[in-house]
N, C-alpha and C positions, 0 to 999 in steps of 0.2 A: 542770575541763578548760579549757585556754586556747583562745581563739578565734583562728583563723588565716584568711587569705584563702581557702585551699584548702578549709576546712570550711564556708564560706558558700555556699549554693546560688545558682545563676543562675536568675533568674526569666524565663520565657518568657510573653509576654502577647499581647493582641489586636493585630492588624495588624503582626505580625512585630516587636513591641517587645521589647526585652531590657534587663533591669536587672541589673547586676552590681557587685561591689565589687572594685576593682583598685587596688593600690598606694596605699591611703589615700584613695580617692575613689570616689564612685558614678559609674557610667557608664551612662547611659540612651541606648540606641540605638533610634531610631525611623526610620520610612521617610523617607529623604532627609536625616537629620541625626543627629548624635551630641552628647549633652550630657555634659560632664565637670563633676561637682559635687564640689568638695573637701570634706573632712570638716568643716572649720571653718565652712562655709557652711550646714550642715545643723543644724536645731534638733532634729528627731525624725522617725522613721519610724512610720507608723501602718498596721497590718495590719487590714483590715476585710473579712472573708469572702475573696473572690477579688481583692481590690484592695489595692495598697500605695501609700500617699501619702507623698511626700517633702516635709516642711514645711521651708522654708528659714528661716534666722534673719532678723530684720528689726530696723530701728532703732526706737526707742521711738515709739509712736504710729502706726507704719506697719503696713499689712496684710501679713502674710508671704505670699510667693509659694509655690505648691505645684506639684509634678509628680506625675502618677499613671501607674501601669501597671495595666491591668485584665485580667481573665480569666486570672489566674495560678493555680498550684496553691495551694489554701488552706493546706495544711500547710507548703509551702515558704515561703509569704508570712509566716507567723508566725515561722518559724525565721530567715528573712532579716532581718526587722525587729528581732527581739530581738538578733541577733548584731551588726548594724550599730549599733544604739543603744548597745550595750556598748562599742563601739570609738570612739564620738564623743568628741572632747575636751571638757573642761569649759569653758564660755564664760568668758573673762577680760575681754572688752570687747564693746561693741555692734558688730555687724557687719551690713552689708547683704548677705545671702547671694546675692540675685539678681545683684549686681554681680560676684560671684566665679565665676559659672557661665560656662563657655566652651562656645560652640556652634559646631560645625563642620557647615556645611550642604553637602549634596551634591545637593539637589533643584534641578531647573530651575525658574525662576520661570515664572509663567503667560505672561509676554511671550516668554520663551525657547521655551516649548513651542509657543506660537502661531507664532512665526517658523519653527520646525522643521517643523511640520505644513504651513505655507504653502509652504516650500521643496520639500517632497515633492510637494505638489499641483502646483506650477509645473513641476517636473521631469516628472511624469506627463503633464501637458497638453502639454509640449513633445515628449515621446515620441510622444503620439498624433498631433500635427501632423506630425511627421517621418514617422511610419508611413503616415498618409493621403497625404502628398505622394509617398512612394515608390510606394505602391499606384497612385496616379493616373498616375504616370510609366510604370509597368510596363504599364498597361492602355491607355494613350493610343496612338492610331495616328498622328495627324498631329503634325508637329514643333511647330506652334503650341500644340496641346493639351499636349504635354510641357513646353513652355516655361511655359505658364500653371500647370501643376502644380508645377513647380520654384519659380516665383516665389511661388505660394500658400504653399509651405512656409516661405519666408523671411518673408513678410508675416504669416503666421499665427503664427510664432514671436515676432515683434515684438508682435503683439496680446496673446499670452499674457504676455509680459514686462511690457507696459504695465498690464494688468489686475492682475498680481501685485504690481507696485509700488504701484498704487492701494490694494489691500487691505492691503499692508504699512504704508503711511503712515497710512491712516485707522484701521486696527486698533490700531497703536501709540499714536496720539493719543487714541483713545477709551479705551484701557486706562489711560493716564496721567491723563486727565481724571477717570475714575471713581475712581482711587486718591486723587487730590488732593481730591475732593469727599466721598467716603464712607469713605476710609481714615483712618489716623492718621499725622500728620506730626510728626516730632521732629527734633531737631538731633543729627547724628552728629559725633563728634569724631575728628580724625585721630590715629592711634596712632603708636608709634615705628616700626612697619613701614611701608615705602613703599606708597602707594596703598591702605591699609587704614584704614577708619573704624569706630568702634564706637558703638553706640546701645543704648538700653534699650527693650524692647518692653512691651506692656501686661501681661505676666506678671511683669515685673521682671527678665527674663533679659537679660543683655548679649549682643548679637549683633554680628557683624562683617560688613562689606560692602567688597568690593573695588571701588574707583572711581578712575579716573585724574583726579587733581586735586591741586593744590598748596595749596589753601585749608585753613586750620586747622579750619573747620567746614563742613558741608554739610547741607542739609535732606534728610530721607529720608521717603518716604511708603510705608507698608506696609499690608497687609490684616490686620486683627486676627484674622480667622478663619483665615488662612493666612499666618503670619509669614514664610514663605520668599518670598512674593509682595511684593517690595520693589523700589523704584527711586528714583533721584535725579531730582526734577522738573527739566525743562529750562527754559532761559530763554525769555522771550516771543519773542525773535527766532528761536530754534530751532523753536518751535512754529509760528510763521508760515511759516518756510521749509518745514517738513514739510507743512503744509496746501497751500502753493503747489505742491510737488512732487506731492502727491496729485491735485490738479486737473489739472495738466499731464499726468500719467500717464493719468487718465481721458479727457482730450481726445485723447491719442494712441491709446488703445484704441478710442474711438468713431470715430476717423478711419480706422484700419486694418482694423477688423472688416468693414465693408461691402466693402472692396476684397478682403479674403480670400475672402469669400463669392462675389463676382463671379468671381474667378480659379478657384475650385473648380468653379463652374457652367460656366465656359468650358472647363475641362479635361475635363468630363464630356460635352461635346457631340461 
């Protein structure tokens, strides 16, 4: 019986991972990313109990990269591995399989997640300041108290923005410093597509990064435990500028916070 794509099962694994065979390539879908592995990049599939390992081809003397999907159906794993192995082409030349893998990443980096959470916190704090100011205006009797309540809302909003800016600049700088010291730094090469660079991670997988630059090469730092956590280190001048903005923001927050408290107390009198 001939093997066709429709007769090959789709493997459902741990963490919403899905491994399938589509149009002559393996497609491994994981949370936040999709890997397209062409058939000529695959050396062999191994089914072991409820785990399927995709072993990629490697150059002579190199350690082959592997990708795994776990907690799949044991029966389906055997059928899938046998069927795909039968469809793999015979190798005619040495190939670095990891360089042929295409990764489409949809996951937000840790820095993007941090900025998103910070934005929501700042918006929530601004909403609280506005709500407090409106409540003070509504309950104040004297015109001076109403004026103090109104101004406290404005100054309080500035305080929140100053503190938010301080956390943004210091958090971003800390994250970059941690990746530069404890992550892996490689050279990314510009591709034919505008603003797209490619690099190889510690698993041998070729990854792509969108970055606004005209340089043919860029240094890229990533977290080996979470390869979607990647960034291009900034120049020394940019880091000094960010640190300066962080301290100015902190100074602004420390200057406006006591004034906000004094205005709120004045509105309550």
